[in-house]
PALUM-530500 format. One record per residue (C-alpha): residue in one letter; x negated, y negated, z. Coordinates in steps of 0.25 Angstrom, whole numbers, plus 5000, padded with zeros to 4 digits. Example, Ala and Ser with C-alpha at 12.3 -4.5 7.8 and 13.67 -1.06 7.14 Angstrom:
BEGIN
<'a'; <4951; 5018; 5031>>
<'s'; <4945; 5004; 5029>>
% end
This chain:
BEGIN
<'m'; <5008; 5097; 4822>>
<'l'; <5021; 5093; 4827>>
<'l'; <5026; 5098; 4841>>
<'s'; <5040; 5096; 4841>>
<'a'; <5047; 5091; 4854>>
<'c'; <5060; 5096; 4850>>
<'a'; <5057; 5110; 4853>>
<'a'; <5061; 5119; 4865>>
<'p'; <5055; 5116; 4878>>
<'g'; <5040; 5120; 4878>>
<'a'; <5040; 5122; 4863>>
<'v'; <5035; 5114; 4851>>
<'t'; <5036; 5116; 4836>>
<'v'; <5024; 5114; 4827>>
<'s'; <5024; 5109; 4813>>
<'d'; <5012; 5103; 4804>>
<'d'; <5008; 5089; 4804>>
<'p'; <4994; 5088; 4798>>
<'p'; <4985; 5078; 4806>>
<'a'; <4978; 5067; 4798>>
<'i'; <4967; 5064; 4809>>
<'v'; <4958; 5072; 4818>>
<'l'; <4951; 5066; 4830>>
<'d'; <4940; 5076; 4833>>
<'a'; <4934; 5073; 4847>>
<'g'; <4923; 5084; 4847>>
<'p'; <4923; 5099; 4847>>
<'r'; <4933; 5101; 4858>>
<'v'; <4944; 5090; 4855>>
<'a'; <4951; 5086; 4842>>
<'f'; <4964; 5080; 4839>>
<'e'; <4972; 5078; 4826>>
<'a'; <4982; 5066; 4824>>
<'v'; <4997; 5066; 4822>>
<'s'; <5004; 5055; 4814>>
<'v'; <5014; 5045; 4819>>
<'p'; <5028; 5052; 4819>>
<'l'; <5037; 5045; 4810>>
<'t'; <5049; 5053; 4808>>
<'y'; <5059; 5055; 4819>>
<'e'; <5056; 5070; 4818>>
<'e'; <5042; 5068; 4820>>
<'q'; <5044; 5058; 4831>>
<'r'; <5052; 5068; 4839>>
<'e'; <5040; 5078; 4839>>
<'l'; <5028; 5080; 4847>>
<'r'; <5017; 5079; 4837>>
<'t'; <5002; 5084; 4838>>
<'a'; <4992; 5089; 4829>>
<'t'; <4980; 5097; 4833>>
<'p'; <4978; 5101; 4844>>
<'r'; <4993; 5103; 4846>>
<'y'; <5000; 5100; 4859>>
<'i'; <5004; 5112; 4866>>
<'p'; <5016; 5111; 4876>>
<'l'; <5015; 5118; 4889>>
<'m'; <5029; 5116; 4894>>
<'r'; <5040; 5106; 4895>>
<'v'; <5047; 5099; 4907>>
<'g'; <5058; 5108; 4912>>
<'e'; <5052; 5120; 4907>>
<'t'; <5051; 5132; 4916>>
<'v'; <5037; 5138; 4917>>
<'g'; <5037; 5150; 4927>>
<'t'; <5047; 5147; 4938>>
<'g'; <5045; 5132; 4937>>
<'r'; <5052; 5121; 4929>>
<'f'; <5042; 5111; 4924>>
<'g'; <5045; 5097; 4929>>
<'q'; <5057; 5101; 4938>>
<'l'; <5058; 5092; 4951>>
<'y'; <5059; 5096; 4965>>
<'d'; <5061; 5089; 4978>>
<'r'; <5052; 5089; 4990>>
<'r'; <5058; 5103; 4995>>
<'g'; <5056; 5109; 4982>>
<'a'; <5071; 5109; 4977>>
<'p'; <5074; 5105; 4963>>
<'i'; <5078; 5090; 4961>>
<'a'; <5091; 5088; 4955>>
<'d'; <5092; 5081; 4941>>
<'p'; <5101; 5070; 4943>>
<'a'; <5104; 5070; 4928>>
<'a'; <5108; 5084; 4928>>
<'p'; <5115; 5088; 4941>>
<'g'; <5112; 5102; 4945>>
<'s'; <5099; 5103; 4938>>
<'p'; <5085; 5101; 4943>>
<'r'; <5077; 5088; 4939>>
<'v'; <5066; 5090; 4929>>
<'c'; <5056; 5078; 4927>>
<'a'; <5055; 5076; 4912>>
<'a'; <5043; 5067; 4913>>
<'n'; <5031; 5077; 4913>>
<'d'; <5019; 5067; 4913>>
<'f'; <5005; 5072; 4916>>
<'n'; <5000; 5086; 4913>>
<'a'; <4986; 5091; 4916>>
<'l'; <4978; 5104; 4917>>
<'l'; <4973; 5108; 4930>>
<'p'; <4964; 5121; 4932>>
<'a'; <4964; 5126; 4946>>
<'h'; <4963; 5139; 4954>>
<'d'; <4960; 5147; 4942>>
<'a'; <4973; 5142; 4935>>
<'l'; <4977; 5131; 4925>>
<'f'; <4988; 5121; 4929>>
<'l'; <4995; 5110; 4922>>
<'m'; <4998; 5099; 4932>>
<'s'; <5010; 5090; 4927>>
<'h'; <5017; 5077; 4932>>
<'f'; <5031; 5074; 4931>>
<'e'; <5034; 5059; 4931>>
<'c'; <5048; 5058; 4938>>
<'q'; <5052; 5053; 4952>>
<'p'; <5051; 5063; 4959>>
<'g'; <5040; 5068; 4951>>
<'a'; <5033; 5082; 4950>>
<'i'; <5020; 5088; 4947>>
<'y'; <5020; 5102; 4941>>
<'v'; <5009; 5112; 4941>>
<'t'; <5009; 5123; 4930>>
<'e'; <5000; 5134; 4928>>
<'l'; <4995; 5136; 4914>>
<'n'; <4989; 5148; 4907>>
<'q'; <4977; 5145; 4897>>
<'d'; <4978; 5156; 4886>>
<'a'; <4965; 5163; 4884>>
<'a'; <4966; 5164; 4869>>
<'n'; <4970; 5150; 4864>>
<'h'; <4969; 5143; 4878>>
<'h'; <4983; 5137; 4877>>
<'l'; <4990; 5134; 4890>>
<'a'; <5003; 5139; 4895>>
<'p'; <5011; 5136; 4908>>
<'l'; <5013; 5148; 4917>>
<'w'; <5021; 5141; 4928>>
<'t'; <5025; 5127; 4934>>
<'k'; <5029; 5121; 4947>>
<'p'; <5029; 5108; 4954>>
<'v'; <5019; 5103; 4963>>
<'d'; <5025; 5102; 4977>>
<'l'; <5024; 5087; 4981>>
<'a'; <5032; 5088; 4994>>
<'d'; <5020; 5084; 5003>>
<'v'; <5018; 5071; 4995>>
<'r'; <5033; 5068; 4995>>
<'g'; <5034; 5071; 4980>>
<'g'; <5029; 5064; 4968>>
<'s'; <5034; 5053; 4959>>
<'l'; <5031; 5050; 4944>>
<'h'; <5019; 5058; 4942>>
<'c'; <5012; 5052; 4930>>
<'a'; <4998; 5055; 4925>>
<'g'; <4987; 5062; 4932>>
<'d'; <4973; 5068; 4933>>
<'i'; <4966; 5081; 4936>>
<'t'; <4956; 5077; 4946>>
<'p'; <4941; 5082; 4945>>
<'w'; <4944; 5091; 4957>>
<'g'; <4956; 5098; 4951>>
<'s'; <4968; 5091; 4956>>
<'l'; <4980; 5084; 4950>>
<'l'; <4980; 5069; 4952>>
<'s'; <4994; 5065; 4950>>
<'s'; <5001; 5052; 4950>>
<'e'; <5014; 5045; 4954>>
<'e'; <5018; 5034; 4944>>
<'y'; <5026; 5021; 4947>>
<'e'; <5025; 5021; 4962>>
<'p'; <5038; 5017; 4969>>
<'d'; <5038; 5002; 4973>>
<'a'; <5039; 5002; 4988>>
<'r'; <5044; 4988; 4988>>
<'s'; <5057; 4992; 4980>>
<'p'; <5067; 5001; 4988>>
<'g'; <5070; 5014; 4981>>
<'a'; <5058; 5014; 4972>>
<'a'; <5055; 5028; 4975>>
<'d'; <5069; 5034; 4977>>
<'g'; <5066; 5043; 4965>>
<'m'; <5059; 5052; 4975>>
<'a'; <5071; 5054; 4983>>
<'a'; <5075; 5067; 4976>>
<'y'; <5062; 5073; 4980>>
<'l'; <5063; 5069; 4995>>
<'e'; <5073; 5076; 5004>>
<'g'; <5076; 5063; 5011>>
<'g'; <5080; 5056; 4998>>
<'a'; <5078; 5041; 4995>>
<'a'; <5077; 5038; 5010>>
<'s'; <5064; 5047; 5011>>
<'v'; <5057; 5040; 4999>>
<'n'; <5045; 5032; 5002>>
<'p'; <5039; 5025; 4989>>
<'y'; <5025; 5025; 4995>>
<'d'; <5025; 5040; 4993>>
<'y'; <5024; 5039; 4978>>
<'g'; <5015; 5032; 4969>>
<'w'; <5002; 5040; 4972>>
<'l'; <4993; 5050; 4965>>
<'p'; <4996; 5064; 4970>>
<'e'; <4985; 5074; 4969>>
<'v'; <4989; 5089; 4967>>
<'t'; <4979; 5100; 4970>>
<'l'; <4982; 5114; 4966>>
<'l'; <4979; 5124; 4977>>
<'n'; <4980; 5137; 4970>>
<'n'; <4984; 5144; 4956>>
<'s'; <4999; 5144; 4960>>
<'g'; <5000; 5129; 4959>>
<'a'; <5001; 5126; 4974>>
<'s'; <4996; 5112; 4976>>
<'e'; <4993; 5101; 4986>>
<'v'; <4997; 5087; 4983>>
<'q'; <4992; 5074; 4989>>
<'k'; <4996; 5059; 4985>>
<'r'; <4983; 5052; 4985>>
<'l'; <4987; 5040; 4994>>
<'a'; <4973; 5034; 4994>>
<'m'; <4974; 5031; 4979>>
<'g'; <4985; 5021; 4980>>
<'r'; <4999; 5020; 4976>>
<'f'; <5004; 5014; 4963>>
<'s'; <5009; 5018; 4949>>
<'h'; <4999; 5030; 4947>>
<'e'; <4998; 5034; 4933>>
<'l'; <4985; 5041; 4935>>
<'g'; <4973; 5043; 4944>>
<'l'; <4961; 5047; 4936>>
<'v'; <4950; 5053; 4944>>
<'m'; <4936; 5050; 4939>>
<'p'; <4925; 5061; 4938>>
<'d'; <4919; 5057; 4952>>
<'a'; <4932; 5063; 4958>>
<'r'; <4933; 5051; 4967>>
<'t'; <4937; 5039; 4957>>
<'v'; <4951; 5038; 4952>>
<'y'; <4957; 5028; 4942>>
<'l'; <4972; 5025; 4945>>
<'s'; <4981; 5019; 4935>>
<'d'; <4994; 5012; 4938>>
<'d'; <5005; 5014; 4929>>
<'g'; <5014; 5002; 4931>>
<'t'; <5017; 4987; 4929>>
<'n'; <5006; 4978; 4935>>
<'g'; <4997; 4990; 4939>>
<'g'; <4983; 4991; 4943>>
<'l'; <4971; 5000; 4941>>
<'f'; <4966; 5008; 4953>>
<'l'; <4953; 5016; 4957>>
<'f'; <4952; 5025; 4968>>
<'v'; <4939; 5030; 4973>>
<'a'; <4940; 5042; 4983>>
<'d'; <4931; 5044; 4995>>
<'a'; <4927; 5059; 4990>>
<'e'; <4927; 5066; 4977>>
<'g'; <4940; 5074; 4975>>
<'d'; <4947; 5068; 4986>>
<'l'; <4957; 5057; 4983>>
<'s'; <4963; 5055; 4997>>
<'s'; <4954; 5043; 5001>>
<'g'; <4947; 5032; 4994>>
<'d'; <4946; 5018; 4989>>
<'l'; <4956; 5012; 4980>>
<'y'; <4954; 5000; 4970>>
<'a'; <4962; 4992; 4960>>
<'a'; <4956; 4986; 4948>>
<'r'; <4955; 4971; 4946>>
<'w'; <4955; 4967; 4931>>
<'e'; <4946; 4956; 4927>>
<'q'; <4948; 4953; 4913>>
<'t'; <4936; 4951; 4904>>
<'r'; <4943; 4949; 4891>>
<'a'; <4957; 4950; 4885>>
<'g'; <4952; 4956; 4872>>
<'s'; <4960; 4957; 4859>>
<'g'; <4972; 4966; 4856>>
<'g'; <4975; 4969; 4871>>
<'l'; <4960; 4974; 4874>>
<'g'; <4954; 4968; 4886>>
<'a'; <4943; 4971; 4897>>
<'a'; <4941; 4968; 4911>>
<'d'; <4932; 4970; 4923>>
<'l'; <4938; 4978; 4934>>
<'t'; <4936; 4975; 4949>>
<'w'; <4941; 4986; 4958>>
<'v'; <4949; 4980; 4970>>
<'p'; <4947; 4989; 4983>>
<'l'; <4961; 4993; 4989>>
<'g'; <4954; 5000; 5000>>
<'h'; <4951; 5014; 5005>>
<'a'; <4962; 5024; 5009>>
<'r'; <4964; 5038; 5014>>
<'e'; <4976; 5046; 5011>>
<'d'; <4980; 5048; 5026>>
<'e'; <4980; 5033; 5028>>
<'i'; <4990; 5030; 5017>>
<'a'; <4998; 5043; 5020>>
<'l'; <5003; 5036; 5033>>
<'s'; <5010; 5026; 5024>>
<'t'; <5018; 5036; 5015>>
<'g'; <5027; 5047; 5017>>
<'g'; <5041; 5046; 5022>>
<'a'; <5045; 5032; 5026>>
<'g'; <5031; 5027; 5027>>
<'v'; <5028; 5012; 5025>>
<'g'; <5035; 5003; 5016>>
<'f'; <5031; 4991; 5007>>
<'a'; <5034; 4981; 5018>>
<'d'; <5025; 4988; 5027>>
<'l'; <5013; 4985; 5017>>
<'f'; <5016; 4972; 5012>>
<'d'; <5023; 4958; 5016>>
<'a'; <5030; 4953; 5003>>
<'a'; <5035; 4940; 4999>>
<'e'; <5043; 4935; 4987>>
<'p'; <5035; 4925; 4977>>
<'e'; <5040; 4911; 4976>>
<'a'; <5038; 4904; 4962>>
<'g'; <5027; 4915; 4959>>
<'a'; <5019; 4913; 4972>>
<'c'; <5018; 4921; 4985>>
<'p'; <5019; 4915; 4999>>
<'q'; <5007; 4913; 5007>>
<'g'; <5000; 4925; 5012>>
<'y'; <5006; 4934; 5001>>
<'a'; <4998; 4939; 4988>>
<'s'; <5005; 4938; 4975>>
<'i'; <5003; 4951; 4966>>
<'n'; <5010; 4957; 4954>>
<'a'; <5007; 4972; 4956>>
<'g'; <5018; 4981; 4949>>
<'p'; <5031; 4980; 4942>>
<'v'; <5037; 4970; 4953>>
<'g'; <5030; 4958; 4949>>
<'q'; <5024; 4947; 4959>>
<'e'; <5024; 4951; 4973>>
<'c'; <5019; 4943; 4986>>
<'l'; <5013; 4953; 4996>>
<'r'; <5003; 4954; 5007>>
<'v'; <4999; 4967; 5014>>
<'r'; <5003; 4968; 5028>>
<'d'; <4993; 4969; 5039>>
<'g'; <4986; 4983; 5040>>
<'m'; <4993; 4988; 5027>>
<'q'; <4982; 4986; 5017>>
<'l'; <4978; 5001; 5017>>
<'a'; <4992; 5006; 5015>>
<'a'; <4996; 4995; 5005>>
<'s'; <4983; 4998; 4997>>
<'r'; <4988; 5012; 4994>>
<'l'; <5004; 5011; 4995>>
<'e'; <5004; 4999; 4987>>
<'t'; <4991; 5000; 4979>>
<'r'; <4995; 4991; 4967>>
<'r'; <5001; 4980; 4976>>
<'y'; <4989; 4980; 4985>>
<'a'; <4979; 4980; 4974>>
<'a'; <4985; 4968; 4968>>
<'l'; <4984; 4961; 4982>>
<'q'; <4969; 4964; 4982>>
<'g'; <4967; 4957; 4968>>
<'a'; <4968; 4970; 4959>>
<'t'; <4974; 4969; 4945>>
<'t'; <4988; 4974; 4944>>
<'e'; <4992; 4970; 4930>>
<'l'; <4990; 4984; 4922>>
<'m'; <5003; 4988; 4915>>
<'k'; <5005; 5003; 4915>>
<'s'; <4991; 5008; 4917>>
<'e'; <4992; 5023; 4913>>
<'g'; <4983; 5034; 4910>>
<'l'; <4968; 5035; 4914>>
<'a'; <4957; 5043; 4907>>
<'w'; <4942; 5045; 4910>>
<'d'; <4932; 5045; 4899>>
<'v'; <4920; 5052; 4904>>
<'d'; <4912; 5050; 4891>>
<'r'; <4913; 5034; 4892>>
<'r'; <4915; 5033; 4907>>
<'r'; <4928; 5026; 4905>>
<'v'; <4942; 5026; 4911>>
<'y'; <4954; 5024; 4902>>
<'l'; <4967; 5018; 4907>>
<'a'; <4979; 5018; 4898>>
<'l'; <4988; 5005; 4899>>
<'t'; <5002; 5007; 4893>>
<'r'; <5003; 4993; 4888>>
<'l'; <4995; 4980; 4890>>
<'s'; <5006; 4971; 4895>>
<'g'; <5012; 4964; 4908>>
<'g'; <5001; 4961; 4918>>
<'m'; <4990; 4965; 4908>>
<'t'; <4993; 4953; 4899>>
<'g'; <4989; 4939; 4903>>
<'g'; <5000; 4930; 4909>>
<'s'; <5010; 4941; 4910>>
<'p'; <5022; 4940; 4919>>
<'r'; <5017; 4953; 4925>>
<'d'; <5005; 4945; 4931>>
<'r'; <5014; 4935; 4939>>
<'g'; <5011; 4935; 4953>>
<'g'; <4998; 4942; 4951>>
<'p'; <4984; 4940; 4944>>
<'d'; <4983; 4941; 4929>>
<'h'; <4970; 4949; 4928>>
<'i'; <4973; 4957; 4915>>
<'q'; <4976; 4948; 4903>>
<'l'; <4977; 4957; 4891>>
<'k'; <4984; 4956; 4878>>
<'e'; <4998; 4963; 4878>>
<'n'; <4998; 4976; 4871>>
<'r'; <5011; 4984; 4872>>
<'c'; <5003; 4996; 4866>>
<'g'; <4994; 4997; 4878>>
<'g'; <4979; 5001; 4879>>
<'i'; <4968; 5009; 4886>>
<'l'; <4959; 5003; 4896>>
<'g'; <4945; 5008; 4897>>
<'l'; <4937; 5007; 4911>>
<'p'; <4922; 5010; 4909>>
<'i'; <4915; 5016; 4921>>
<'g'; <4902; 5009; 4924>>
<'d'; <4889; 5015; 4931>>
<'a'; <4889; 5007; 4943>>
<'r'; <4899; 5007; 4955>>
<'p'; <4906; 4994; 4955>>
<'l'; <4910; 4985; 4967>>
<'d'; <4925; 4983; 4970>>
<'a'; <4931; 4969; 4971>>
<'s'; <4927; 4968; 4986>>
<'g'; <4912; 4971; 4982>>
<'e'; <4912; 4985; 4987>>
<'l'; <4906; 4997; 4979>>
<'i'; <4916; 5006; 4973>>
<'e'; <4911; 5020; 4976>>
<'s'; <4914; 5026; 4962>>
<'d'; <4906; 5028; 4949>>
<'f'; <4919; 5027; 4941>>
<'v'; <4924; 5013; 4943>>
<'a'; <4927; 5005; 4931>>
<'g'; <4922; 4990; 4931>>
<'s'; <4929; 4986; 4918>>
<'a'; <4941; 4989; 4909>>
<'e'; <4943; 4987; 4894>>
<'m'; <4955; 4990; 4885>>
<'i'; <4949; 5000; 4875>>
<'h'; <4961; 5002; 4867>>
<'t'; <4975; 4997; 4865>>
<'g'; <4987; 5000; 4857>>
<'r'; <4991; 4991; 4845>>
<'p'; <5005; 4985; 4845>>
<'r'; <5011; 4986; 4831>>
<'d'; <5024; 4983; 4823>>
<'y'; <5028; 4994; 4814>>
<'a'; <5042; 4988; 4811>>
<'g'; <5046; 4993; 4797>>
<'t'; <5036; 5004; 4796>>
<'q'; <5036; 5019; 4798>>
<'f'; <5030; 5017; 4812>>
<'e'; <5042; 5008; 4816>>
<'g'; <5045; 5010; 4831>>
<'n'; <5030; 5010; 4835>>
<'t'; <5025; 4997; 4841>>
<'c'; <5011; 5001; 4844>>
<'d'; <5002; 5005; 4833>>
<'v'; <5005; 5020; 4829>>
<'d'; <4990; 5023; 4828>>
<'d'; <4987; 5018; 4842>>
<'i'; <4991; 5020; 4856>>
<'a'; <5003; 5014; 4863>>
<'n'; <5006; 5014; 4878>>
<'p'; <4995; 5024; 4882>>
<'d'; <4998; 5032; 4894>>
<'n'; <4990; 5044; 4897>>
<'l'; <4975; 5045; 4894>>
<'t'; <4965; 5056; 4894>>
<'y'; <4951; 5057; 4889>>
<'i'; <4944; 5069; 4883>>
<'p'; <4929; 5069; 4887>>
<'g'; <4919; 5072; 4876>>
<'a'; <4930; 5069; 4865>>
<'g'; <4931; 5054; 4867>>
<'l'; <4946; 5055; 4866>>
<'l'; <4955; 5047; 4874>>
<'m'; <4969; 5053; 4874>>
<'v'; <4981; 5043; 4875>>
<'a'; <4995; 5047; 4878>>
<'e'; <5006; 5037; 4875>>
<'d'; <5018; 5033; 4883>>
<'t'; <5024; 5022; 4873>>
<'k'; <5037; 5017; 4866>>
<'l'; <5028; 5009; 4857>>
<'h'; <5025; 5022; 4848>>
<'v'; <5037; 5029; 4843>>
<'n'; <5030; 5042; 4848>>
<'n'; <5020; 5042; 4859>>
<'a'; <5007; 5048; 4855>>
<'l'; <4994; 5054; 4861>>
<'w'; <4981; 5048; 4856>>
<'a'; <4967; 5052; 4855>>
<'i'; <4958; 5040; 4855>>
<'d'; <4943; 5043; 4851>>
<'l'; <4936; 5033; 4860>>
<'d'; <4924; 5033; 4851>>
<'s'; <4930; 5029; 4838>>
<'g'; <4943; 5023; 4843>>
<'e'; <4951; 5033; 4834>>
<'r'; <4965; 5036; 4839>>
<'l'; <4972; 5049; 4836>>
<'r'; <4987; 5052; 4838>>
<'v'; <4987; 5066; 4844>>
<'m'; <5002; 5067; 4847>>
<'t'; <5015; 5060; 4846>>
<'a'; <5026; 5063; 4856>>
<'p'; <5041; 5065; 4853>>
<'l'; <5049; 5052; 4853>>
<'g'; <5051; 5047; 4867>>
<'g'; <5040; 5056; 4873>>
<'e'; <5028; 5051; 4880>>
<'l'; <5014; 5058; 4880>>
<'s'; <5008; 5059; 4894>>
<'g'; <5000; 5068; 4903>>
<'l'; <4987; 5068; 4896>>
<'h'; <4976; 5076; 4902>>
<'w'; <4963; 5082; 4896>>
<'s'; <4958; 5095; 4903>>
<'p'; <4944; 5098; 4897>>
<'d'; <4942; 5112; 4902>>
<'i'; <4953; 5122; 4904>>
<'g'; <4947; 5135; 4902>>
<'g'; <4937; 5129; 4892>>
<'y'; <4947; 5121; 4884>>
<'g'; <4952; 5106; 4885>>
<'y'; <4967; 5103; 4885>>
<'l'; <4974; 5089; 4884>>
<'t'; <4987; 5090; 4892>>
<'l'; <4999; 5080; 4887>>
<'t'; <5013; 5078; 4891>>
<'v'; <5024; 5075; 4881>>
<'q'; <5034; 5067; 4890>>
<'n'; <5048; 5066; 4887>>
<'p'; <5048; 5069; 4872>>
<'l'; <5060; 5064; 4865>>
<'r'; <5065; 5055; 4876>>
<'g'; <5076; 5047; 4872>>
<'q'; <5078; 5056; 4859>>
<'e'; <5089; 5066; 4856>>
<'a'; <5084; 5079; 4861>>
<'d'; <5088; 5089; 4871>>
<'a'; <5082; 5089; 4885>>
<'a'; <5072; 5100; 4882>>
<'q'; <5066; 5092; 4870>>
<'k'; <5063; 5080; 4880>>
<'r'; <5055; 5088; 4890>>
<'s'; <5041; 5084; 4892>>
<'i'; <5030; 5093; 4887>>
<'s'; <5017; 5097; 4894>>
<'g'; <5006; 5101; 4885>>
<'y'; <4992; 5100; 4880>>
<'f'; <4982; 5099; 4868>>
<'g'; <4972; 5110; 4867>>
<'p'; <4964; 5118; 4870>>
<'f'; <4952; 5110; 4866>>
% end
């Protein structure tokens, strides 16, 4: 089938495209393949086979009395669109979408990746006859109590039924004006913006079937470029990916099940065991403790004026690549080498407000390049982490390692890869020799799959620079238990059209399930195994036809799903 992105908002058109391959993952889940789009007309279309992708709504569409994706300030007034004076601003970048059953109703929780950002709650109806879903109303989650939200990216539905959101690309508190994009949300304008208010994991709990909610930013879990917090089945352990340059991999262990307000935070130290071939590699992981914290301890440092970078650290400039005596040299983020020392008595605040920098000062690895989606494989007891590309500090001798250690030494691969973290049976010790109180701590990591760079010049696939039959720049992941399928959504410019893949982890077979229109990204993957007895795979088609000739309605992001299974 072909689903046309050139249709009116919220609508698709269907035509025939017989599949050549079927990946049958058991009695409940099966996907059919779509071919690589070759003609310009095909490349502009949203293409799936069976089961077909079913759109729910597009950004900017009115559902009930709400307009999906419209931005509001702290007082609830519409934020003006600077590009269209007199019109309210709508965030085009709908990223994550997930189904959340609560209070005898079904909701779609949606992220909008703008600054200021938005989280929307939409009630859905599940049709009794064919089990298809349809939106009834939509409205934004009120974020006023947490001073708004910024760049909400991927997310997770917790075992206790809340949304664990994210704030990607934390403002650099060392750079004046880094968070000024939030001024439109705050009535005090830029003067009222504190960069330490953003870069957290907001947790949204629905209070009733009208969509009223409670929001808390989980300050004990640290502040960095949060792509995703993945909660393990114990309802205490959370893996945290850091989507930036020279990022880390973090682990949070809560004090109590279902309560993320206090706990211990760790950062991984990569101890490479082999470089591997074709970009594949493996390492032992040691978890560096960053200390225990409660939200109320950290909250004293945020909100309003709060503390600044200079309250946390003394800083000096490197000279000839070396730091003055008493300062540690780190490379933790996009700014490169820094010479820092934590000010007396500020260790706790620094561990949470400047988590990546603090982790580097403690000896953790901060060399990962754009670590993205996470997924839990209950069948193999393995966590998966998507790495957009293997470059920068992940390659040996990179300029990105200057000023810091060179823990990761992989072969460069612009197409990216997927890291597997097996969970052992024993509880490991952290880097200080203390027991980590969790049964879900990975002690090693291995690259289980990488994309394959390829030159297609002069062929029908010209314009693609990664193998068209393999992944390129993986972003969001989700695993379908019992089916053995790892679903991989791309955010790439190395394929002409971004694709959604199903990877059979037993056979290694890869199936192209969807291709996005030109310029469009695929995001927001989430598997819901039991919604009224049926499974659904949600997926967002973000910014279709971006950079192409098309009217505004055709470029609106689409929220939708595969299923019911």
